[in-house]
Wavefront OBJ file of the C-alpha trace (Angstrom):
o trace
v -37.696 -7.351 1.911
v -34.210 -7.222 1.016
v -32.918 -7.733 4.789
v -35.389 -10.831 5.119
v -34.108 -12.319 2.171
v -30.503 -12.026 3.449
v -31.257 -13.348 6.689
v -32.247 -16.748 5.037
v -29.298 -16.632 2.839
v -26.597 -17.205 5.623
v -26.097 -21.286 5.320
v -25.558 -21.048 1.614
v -23.135 -18.219 1.344
v -20.052 -20.044 1.159
v -21.497 -22.533 -1.287
v -22.205 -19.853 -3.926
v -18.628 -19.341 -4.466
v -18.816 -22.194 -6.814
v -21.708 -20.865 -8.574
v -21.307 -18.500 -11.795
v -23.410 -15.296 -11.661
v -24.026 -16.127 -15.450
v -25.774 -19.539 -14.404
v -29.259 -20.031 -13.147
v -29.158 -22.207 -9.852
v -29.858 -25.836 -10.370
v -30.563 -26.722 -6.701
v -28.485 -27.165 -3.793
v -27.954 -30.712 -2.528
v -27.864 -31.846 1.309
v -24.412 -32.462 0.823
v -23.697 -29.441 -0.657
v -25.320 -27.384 2.174
v -23.508 -29.675 4.720
v -20.051 -28.419 3.253
v -21.111 -24.835 3.224
v -22.047 -24.980 6.898
v -18.792 -26.381 7.591
v -16.978 -23.420 6.481
v -18.417 -21.587 9.234
v -18.092 -24.262 11.902
v -21.755 -25.303 11.915
v -23.388 -28.908 11.967
v -27.046 -29.617 11.817
v -28.945 -32.887 12.078
v -30.101 -34.353 8.633
v -33.758 -33.572 9.736
v -32.917 -29.810 10.092
v -30.937 -29.873 6.733
v -34.054 -31.339 4.892
v -36.208 -28.491 6.398
v -33.644 -25.943 5.201
v -32.997 -27.012 1.815
v -36.272 -25.186 0.306
v -35.388 -21.975 1.796
v -31.777 -22.203 0.985
v -32.769 -22.989 -2.704
v -35.286 -20.269 -2.522
v -32.578 -17.962 -1.356
v -30.393 -18.936 -4.162
v -33.274 -18.014 -6.730
v -33.514 -14.676 -4.795
v -29.794 -13.910 -4.964
v -29.831 -14.480 -8.707
v -32.458 -11.741 -9.090
v -30.500 -9.504 -6.741
v -27.528 -9.877 -8.671
v -29.365 -8.871 -12.145
v -30.499 -5.665 -10.403
v -28.079 -2.919 -11.579
v -26.640 -0.987 -8.499
v -24.405 1.951 -9.339
v -21.080 1.829 -7.410
v -21.671 4.957 -5.224
v -25.135 3.498 -3.705
v -24.860 3.069 0.087
v -26.674 0.544 2.067
v -29.856 1.337 3.886
v -28.190 1.712 7.205
v -25.538 4.271 8.792
v -23.006 4.138 11.793
v -23.045 6.863 14.459
v -20.138 7.152 16.644
v -22.238 8.756 19.247
v -23.756 6.287 21.912
v -27.435 6.529 23.171
v -27.210 9.282 25.833
v -23.904 10.479 24.963
v -23.788 14.526 24.351
v -22.143 16.466 21.824
v -19.288 18.755 23.124
v -20.212 22.366 23.900
v -19.589 24.931 20.911
v -16.299 26.592 20.854
v -14.684 29.264 18.764
v -12.609 28.615 15.743
v -9.496 31.187 16.252
v -6.996 31.893 13.501
v -3.344 30.864 13.843
v -1.456 34.018 14.746
v -0.163 36.037 11.860
v 2.949 34.652 10.348
v 6.425 36.480 10.013
v 6.522 36.552 5.810
v 9.461 34.572 4.543
v 12.123 36.095 2.269
v 12.195 34.680 -1.107
v 13.952 35.618 -4.318
v 11.862 33.232 -6.803
v 8.330 31.675 -5.954
v 9.496 28.198 -6.322
v 11.507 28.851 -2.976
v 8.122 28.673 -1.348
v 7.478 24.752 -2.191
v 7.832 23.645 1.334
v 5.961 26.614 3.186
v 2.880 25.719 5.249
v -0.471 26.943 4.211
v -0.472 29.676 6.958
v 2.722 31.213 5.265
v 1.422 30.824 1.709
v -1.905 32.300 2.756
v -0.130 35.269 4.507
v 2.000 36.019 1.090
v -1.168 35.707 -1.107
v -2.943 38.277 1.134
v -0.147 40.480 0.908
v 0.253 40.192 -2.690
v 3.905 39.408 -2.360
v 3.169 36.319 -4.684
v 0.218 35.333 -6.970
v -2.061 32.105 -6.945
v -0.879 31.879 -10.795
v 2.895 31.799 -9.560
v 2.330 29.134 -6.846
v 0.244 26.951 -9.255
v 2.755 27.004 -12.080
v 5.730 26.279 -9.861
v 3.741 23.309 -8.049
v 2.773 21.995 -11.358
v 6.120 22.282 -12.613
v 7.428 20.126 -9.522
v 4.612 17.545 -10.037
v 6.021 17.147 -13.640
v 9.471 16.920 -12.464
v 9.275 14.629 -9.586
v 6.118 12.556 -9.856
v 8.009 9.893 -11.827
v 10.355 9.234 -9.169
v 7.754 9.046 -6.446
v 5.097 7.460 -8.809
v 2.599 9.811 -7.062
v 0.450 11.277 -9.548
v -2.221 9.817 -11.576
v -3.661 12.825 -13.515
v -2.798 16.576 -13.528
v -5.707 18.786 -13.536
v -3.666 21.636 -15.240
v -6.339 23.532 -17.324
v -8.775 23.642 -14.396
v -5.796 24.640 -11.790
v -4.729 27.590 -14.211
v -8.240 28.809 -14.630
v -8.954 28.718 -10.798
v -5.647 30.412 -9.986
v -6.291 33.120 -12.413
v -9.875 33.667 -10.829
v -8.104 33.616 -7.313
v -5.797 36.330 -8.437
v -8.767 38.468 -9.676
v -10.671 38.155 -6.282
v -7.759 38.827 -4.259
v -6.831 42.060 -6.130
v -10.418 43.013 -5.533
v -10.336 42.313 -1.974
v -12.936 39.379 -2.071
v -11.235 37.015 -0.127
v -12.786 33.558 0.427
v -10.603 32.446 3.369
v -7.162 31.034 4.303
v -7.192 28.611 1.426
v -8.064 31.064 -1.387
v -5.348 30.531 -4.046
v -3.637 27.769 -2.350
v -2.633 24.901 -4.812
v -3.651 21.343 -3.313
v -4.096 17.776 -4.656
v -6.620 15.117 -3.748
v -6.523 11.036 -3.401
v -7.640 9.777 -6.684
v -10.980 8.135 -5.178
v -12.569 11.614 -5.311
v -15.073 12.271 -8.183
v -13.822 15.323 -10.226
v -15.881 16.240 -13.267
v -13.887 16.182 -16.574
v -11.044 14.270 -15.398
v -10.599 10.326 -14.538
v -11.161 8.923 -11.265
v -9.414 5.681 -11.156
v -9.533 4.419 -7.690
v -5.867 3.255 -8.295
v -7.368 0.233 -10.082
v -6.903 -1.462 -13.386
v -10.646 -2.113 -13.763
v -11.278 1.834 -13.317
v -8.415 3.068 -15.113
v -10.361 5.212 -17.581
v -13.506 5.920 -15.335
v -15.120 9.096 -15.798
v -17.515 10.277 -12.986
v -19.803 13.277 -14.231
v -19.856 15.289 -11.087
v -17.574 16.766 -8.382
v -17.069 15.060 -4.763
v -18.685 17.360 -1.806
v -14.852 17.583 -0.639
v -13.606 19.188 -3.856
v -16.834 21.395 -4.038
v -15.762 22.671 -0.844
v -12.244 23.171 -1.789
v -13.362 25.242 -4.899
v -15.938 27.391 -2.623
v -12.917 28.261 -0.369
v -10.837 29.259 -3.515
v -8.199 26.478 -3.155
v -6.607 25.390 -6.442
v -6.911 21.499 -7.587
v -3.521 20.473 -9.147
v -3.770 16.716 -9.379
v -5.582 13.473 -8.836
v -2.660 11.633 -6.523
v -2.194 8.032 -6.267
v -3.669 5.631 -3.997
v -3.218 1.812 -3.241
v -5.511 -0.029 -5.613
v -9.174 0.140 -4.187
v -7.436 1.872 -1.027
v -4.838 -0.837 0.102
v -1.081 -0.168 0.523
v 0.967 2.139 -2.050
v 0.709 -0.366 -5.072
v -1.581 1.081 -7.881
v -1.826 0.448 -11.656
v 1.052 2.933 -12.328
v 3.482 1.294 -9.973
v 4.457 1.472 -6.241
v 4.410 5.127 -4.569
v 7.641 6.122 -2.783
v 8.250 8.056 0.373
v 10.339 10.947 -0.581
v 12.656 10.114 2.391
v 13.763 6.846 0.689
v 12.914 6.254 -2.639
v 13.680 2.381 -2.040
v 10.666 2.207 0.311
v 6.993 2.686 -0.153
v 5.070 5.708 1.107
v 2.522 3.131 2.571
v -1.040 3.709 1.903
v -3.616 3.864 0.887
v -3.364 7.578 0.755
v 0.279 7.110 -0.599
v 0.372 9.761 -3.292
v -1.199 12.407 -0.929
v 1.505 11.773 1.796
v 4.407 11.600 -0.719
v 3.281 14.892 -2.670
v 2.947 16.811 0.346
v 6.148 15.887 1.959
v 8.039 16.752 -1.325
v 6.821 19.998 -1.653
v 4.686 19.094 -4.913
v 1.326 20.700 -3.571
v 0.379 23.165 -0.650
v -1.558 20.307 0.979
v -3.548 17.116 -0.029
v -6.675 15.327 1.236
v -6.699 11.766 1.974
v -9.116 9.207 3.309
v -8.667 6.328 6.098
v -10.652 3.497 6.978
v -8.041 1.544 8.937
v -4.797 3.846 8.832
v -4.637 5.062 5.362
v -4.125 8.506 6.527
v -2.113 8.054 9.782
v 0.267 5.540 8.381
v 1.504 7.347 4.955
v 1.549 10.650 6.728
v 3.999 8.691 9.479
v 6.006 7.364 6.630
v 6.253 10.635 4.660
v 6.777 12.774 7.790
v 3.908 14.995 7.751
v 0.929 15.901 9.484
v -2.179 13.580 8.876
v -5.701 14.463 10.739
v -8.282 11.868 10.572
v -11.476 13.451 11.855
v -14.479 12.130 13.820
v -16.435 9.672 11.657
v -19.242 11.806 9.805
v -17.165 15.177 10.388
v -16.534 15.267 6.691
v -18.895 14.317 3.797
v -17.870 11.290 1.739
v -20.293 11.800 -1.357
v -18.474 11.316 -4.549
v -15.800 9.415 -2.677
v -15.073 5.684 -3.292
v -16.776 3.642 -0.708
v -14.713 0.788 1.101
v -16.411 0.375 4.292
v -19.787 2.522 4.753
v -19.360 2.341 8.636
v -15.793 3.029 8.713
v -14.559 5.526 5.818
v -13.143 8.758 6.920
v -11.856 11.877 4.876
v -9.287 14.341 6.309
v -6.325 16.688 5.428
v -2.672 15.703 4.878
v -0.291 18.882 5.399
v 2.747 20.430 6.613
v 1.643 21.479 9.910
v -1.036 21.005 12.587
v -2.418 24.395 11.903
v -2.461 23.973 8.281
v -4.701 20.698 8.872
v -7.144 22.502 10.952
v -7.526 25.252 8.237
v -8.344 22.439 5.634
v -10.648 20.553 8.035
v -12.566 23.667 8.605
v -13.073 24.248 4.888
v -14.334 20.587 4.063
v -16.346 19.518 7.330
v -19.934 19.962 7.808
v -23.295 18.794 7.218
v -24.297 17.329 3.556
v -27.696 16.178 2.641
v -25.861 13.699 0.219
v -24.050 11.886 3.210
v -26.386 11.541 6.134
v -23.402 10.448 8.105
v -22.744 13.995 8.573
v -25.992 15.307 10.190
v -24.837 14.362 13.654
v -22.020 16.799 14.803
v -20.745 19.613 16.831
v -19.221 22.645 15.298
v -15.506 22.486 14.685
v -13.604 24.340 17.537
v -10.030 25.436 17.388
v -7.818 27.585 19.337
v -3.828 27.667 18.933
v -3.556 29.357 22.308
v -5.832 27.482 24.391
v -3.893 26.825 27.725
v -2.664 23.281 28.065
v -3.179 23.494 31.679
v -6.957 22.704 31.258
v -6.527 19.709 29.177
v -6.171 16.042 30.699
v -3.466 14.485 28.779
v -3.203 10.550 29.033
v -0.001 8.756 27.844
v -0.254 5.134 26.682
v 2.774 4.389 28.456
v 2.495 0.501 27.920
v 2.611 1.180 24.114
v 5.894 3.159 24.511
v 7.317 0.466 26.865
v 6.945 -2.452 24.447
v 9.179 -0.645 21.855
v 12.263 -2.973 21.511
v 14.433 -0.964 19.214
v 16.630 1.240 21.191
v 17.014 4.150 18.480
v 13.162 4.293 18.332
v 12.647 4.187 21.945
v 15.026 7.116 22.137
v 13.342 9.090 19.721
v 9.809 8.759 21.665
v 11.751 9.497 25.073
v 12.822 12.766 23.286
v 9.319 13.477 22.030
v 7.651 13.085 25.300
v 10.310 15.387 26.921
v 9.593 17.846 24.251
v 5.825 17.704 24.916
v 6.499 18.128 28.663
v 8.660 21.143 27.807
v 5.747 22.717 25.511
v 3.813 22.753 28.717
v 1.729 19.614 28.992
v 1.146 17.794 32.013
v 1.304 13.993 31.119
v 0.007 11.149 33.059
v 0.859 7.509 32.311
v -2.200 5.341 31.637
v -3.217 1.876 29.923
v -5.634 1.221 26.957
v -8.296 -1.290 28.069
v -7.748 -4.801 26.733
v -10.390 -5.726 23.991
v -10.266 -8.473 21.286
v -10.287 -6.616 18.068
v -9.837 -9.378 15.214
v -13.436 -10.216 15.114
v -14.722 -6.786 14.689
v -12.641 -6.578 11.269
v -15.232 -8.911 9.960
v -17.182 -5.890 9.202
v -14.541 -4.319 7.090
v -13.967 -7.285 5.131
v -17.585 -8.028 4.482
v -18.366 -4.319 3.529
v -15.342 -4.185 1.088
v -16.362 -7.407 -0.432
v -20.017 -6.047 -0.825
v -18.833 -2.745 -2.370
v -16.757 -4.645 -4.931
v -19.139 -7.583 -5.277
v -19.686 -6.849 -9.193
v -16.122 -6.988 -10.178
v -15.629 -10.119 -7.943
v -18.128 -12.104 -9.558
v -17.242 -11.184 -13.103
v -13.310 -11.705 -12.149
v -12.265 -8.184 -13.107
v -10.446 -8.570 -9.721
v -7.856 -10.350 -11.382
v -7.067 -7.359 -13.618
v -5.548 -6.094 -10.343
v -1.639 -6.002 -9.972
v -1.722 -6.965 -6.461
v -2.670 -10.899 -6.391
v -1.151 -12.053 -3.140
v -3.012 -13.715 -0.330
v -3.081 -10.278 1.727
v -4.264 -8.268 -1.459
v -7.990 -7.198 -2.120
v -9.100 -9.840 -4.754
v -8.254 -12.617 -2.335
v -10.084 -10.947 0.483
v -12.897 -9.963 -1.517
v -13.235 -13.783 -2.491
v -12.735 -14.995 0.886
v -15.212 -12.695 2.423
v -18.158 -14.319 0.506
v -17.768 -17.047 3.361
v -18.713 -14.485 6.089
v -22.224 -14.983 7.357
v -24.838 -12.247 7.654
v -25.163 -13.535 11.346
v -21.415 -13.002 12.012
v -21.472 -9.605 10.610
v -24.229 -8.434 12.961
v -22.574 -10.117 15.885
v -19.305 -8.248 15.051
v -21.493 -5.074 14.898
v -22.703 -5.861 18.384
v -19.307 -6.475 19.435
v -18.413 -3.076 17.916
v -21.066 -1.359 19.982
v -19.227 -3.081 23.363
v -15.909 -1.483 22.273
v -17.631 1.645 21.838
v -18.797 1.620 25.277
v -15.669 0.364 26.516
v -13.488 3.340 24.990
v -16.336 5.909 26.030
v -15.883 5.048 29.728
v -12.214 4.666 29.209
v -11.827 8.219 27.955
v -14.149 9.735 30.228
v -11.125 11.378 31.971
v -9.063 12.205 29.366
v -9.085 15.133 26.742
v -6.242 13.685 24.589
v -4.313 10.399 24.426
v -0.631 10.160 23.309
v 0.962 7.396 21.924
v 3.371 5.890 19.475
v 2.125 5.078 15.863
v 1.680 1.333 15.745
v -0.406 1.644 18.849
v -3.811 -0.456 19.055
v -5.472 2.838 19.668
v -5.285 3.191 15.791
v -7.703 0.143 15.045
v -9.614 0.799 18.316
v -10.601 4.314 17.198
v -11.164 3.442 13.638
v -13.903 1.353 14.865
v -15.064 3.730 17.338
v -15.029 6.863 15.167
v -13.027 8.863 17.328
v -10.406 11.322 15.710
v -6.365 11.030 15.545
v -3.705 13.203 14.412
v -0.156 12.249 13.741
v 2.846 14.422 13.565
v 6.646 13.959 12.823
v 8.604 13.320 15.918
v 12.268 12.174 14.457
v 14.001 9.699 12.486
v 15.322 6.241 12.863
v 17.770 4.308 10.455
v 19.012 7.736 9.242
v 16.186 8.590 6.984
v 12.915 6.806 8.159
v 10.496 9.357 9.772
v 8.539 8.486 13.024
v 5.375 9.881 14.272
v 3.786 10.639 17.560
v -0.027 10.008 17.563
v -2.751 12.021 19.329
v -6.340 10.771 20.058
v -9.245 13.035 20.778
v -12.783 12.639 22.058
v -15.632 12.431 19.581
v -16.051 16.091 17.717
v -13.094 17.432 19.613
v -10.462 17.483 16.973
v -9.368 20.901 18.425
v -7.962 19.773 21.755
v -5.909 17.011 20.441
v -4.558 19.576 17.330
v -3.779 21.878 20.208
v -1.560 19.470 21.679
v -0.233 18.437 18.514
v 0.377 22.053 17.765
v 2.287 22.701 21.128
v 4.474 19.909 20.108
v 5.321 21.405 16.806
v 5.925 24.601 18.288
v 8.937 23.433 20.246
v 10.464 21.236 17.656
v 11.559 21.233 14.154
v 10.589 17.832 12.805
v 7.924 19.207 10.612
v 10.081 21.786 8.999
v 12.505 19.375 7.515
v 12.704 18.885 3.739
v 13.785 15.474 1.852
v 17.093 16.010 0.766
v 16.206 14.819 -2.734
v 13.416 17.047 -3.249
v 14.962 20.417 -1.673
v 14.306 23.496 -4.179
l 1 2 3 4 5 6 7 8 9 10 11 12 13 14 15 16 17 18 19 20 21 22 23 24 25 26 27 28 29 30 31 32 33 34 35 36 37 38 39 40 41 42 43 44 45 46 47 48 49 50 51 52 53 54 55 56 57 58 59 60 61 62 63 64 65 66 67 68 69 70 71 72 73 74 75 76 77 78 79 80 81 82 83 84 85 86 87 88 89 90 91 92 93 94 95 96 97 98 99 100 101 102 103 104 105 106 107 108 109 110 111 112 113 114 115 116 117 118 119 120 121 122 123 124 125 126 127 128 129 130 131 132 133 134 135 136 137 138 139 140 141 142 143 144 145 146 147 148 149 150 151 152 153 154 155 156 157 158 159 160 161 162 163 164 165 166 167 168 169 170 171 172 173 174 175 176 177 178 179 180 181 182 183 184 185 186 187 188 189 190 191 192 193 194 195 196 197 198 199 200 201 202 203 204 205 206 207 208 209 210 211 212 213 214 215 216 217 218 219 220 221 222 223 224 225 226 227 228 229 230 231 232 233 234 235 236 237 238 239 240 241 242 243 244 245 246 247 248 249 250 251 252 253 254 255 256 257 258 259 260 261 262 263 264 265 266 267 268 269 270 271 272 273 274 275 276 277 278 279 280 281 282 283 284 285 286 287 288 289 290 291 292 293 294 295 296 297 298 299 300 301 302 303 304 305 306 307 308 309 310 311 312 313 314 315 316 317 318 319 320 321 322 323 324 325 326 327 328 329 330 331 332 333 334 335 336 337 338 339 340 341 342 343 344 345 346 347 348 349 350 351 352 353 354 355 356 357 358 359 360 361 362 363 364 365 366 367 368 369 370 371 372 373 374 375 376 377 378 379 380 381 382 383 384 385 386 387 388 389 390 391 392 393 394 395 396 397 398 399 400 401 402 403 404 405 406 407 408 409 410 411 412 413 414 415 416 417 418 419 420 421 422 423 424 425 426 427 428 429 430 431 432 433 434 435 436 437 438 439 440 441 442 443 444 445 446 447 448 449 450 451 452 453 454 455 456 457 458 459 460 461 462 463 464 465 466 467 468 469 470 471 472 473 474 475 476 477 478 479 480 481 482 483 484 485 486 487 488 489 490 491 492 493 494 495 496 497 498 499 500 501 502 503 504 505 506 507 508 509 510 511 512 513 514 515 516 517 518 519 520 521 522 523 524 525 526 527 528 529 530 531 532 533 534 535 536 537 538 539 540 541 542 543 544 545 546 547 548 549 550 551 552 553
């Protein structure tokens, strides 16, 4: 019934911008209908307009009824996106092998461990060289000390953290180990529901929002024994680094934003304020802040991680992933949070997560998107990437230059704009979006209002074009296990639309203190292969071990 009604609404959508949601429809005139059609480049004869008017006015009445129906913000639409094309097969199951045991670092006080990766912290906890309570307390202290400079923390979950750390210590002493995240303090982007704490989505209209349950991701981290320290900042409603508390900064340069929208997750991880963090991505919100902050960011295959309890921006594009200090850490965190969830039907089609840090690179076919590197005009940036590819070759990777297929992407982003506008339809119509600090032409309030002019027919056409992109990409990547590119490659947008996984790692600096990132793209559900090559790069370079000077212990 709803889909049939929506199909009849198409010509009137633009016109409805002028209607108040509190008013009853008074009837659409022929001139109004003609003007509405002009907004979407359509023109019909007068006879056709006369026939359309009764349908349009009935549709307007249906819209009024639909708007009067309370729909909770966490209600998804009755459709879902599947990155697997018909006939496409899941990869065969493979093992998940632990990273080789680390050499335990020497330290005089726990605070010196602030920048250690999860693999090291886990080994120290198992060896009982440090306690979860000690790690938790010094990370809480660092969050309190450094968050004001970075504007990266919305809410400290201190009481929950100290209780969880005490429980982890008891269990570790008793030999009841839950896994490599047991006792590790972490932070989450503040779009994940956490019972007892505010979930603000970085936006003024939701600054006091309380959600009375935990997101699946937080439940799974709890089950793994990880210790939640903080709800970290995010760009308002998942755009950029600006939120109601200010602009989140990169710890490498406090004059610049960490970008977004997983801004606080990137900044806190890079500044050694948490052991790891979790972010989300729709169109670059893990990869971009991870690049700007000089950390590892992993965006998994669409549907790998449950989004239950996370703010929805685009039901067909939103993804959740880890932001860490190393590739090995990212795979450990991904293993803890991934898997089917009956509360998120997009997680039902999947393959087991495979990972081997010693998988032979000679068995992997690696394509380099050479044209993307060649387009870089800045000499310093070009040299950074030349050195990065040389390091990758030195690590044992055989690199073959290839080129991305050419595909027009702009029209496909109608889907994101329309879904975002639908997700925040209520606060657009009652004008609460006017409360957001970001009110530029490029910000969400203007996008939400403007997107009311996108016809349903064009939304569906965009979805069909997306299928063509998926088919084009599937054919293109048939011969390659992993693709290598600079950040800024069109592959970022393409794979956010197709649902393929990517991981970015730091690979050098330009302008003295601006991190750059090397981007790896994998096949659907084959995060382990792209992570293997990224891990090989980190095994021969030092970039992921460097600390921002202002935040050194």
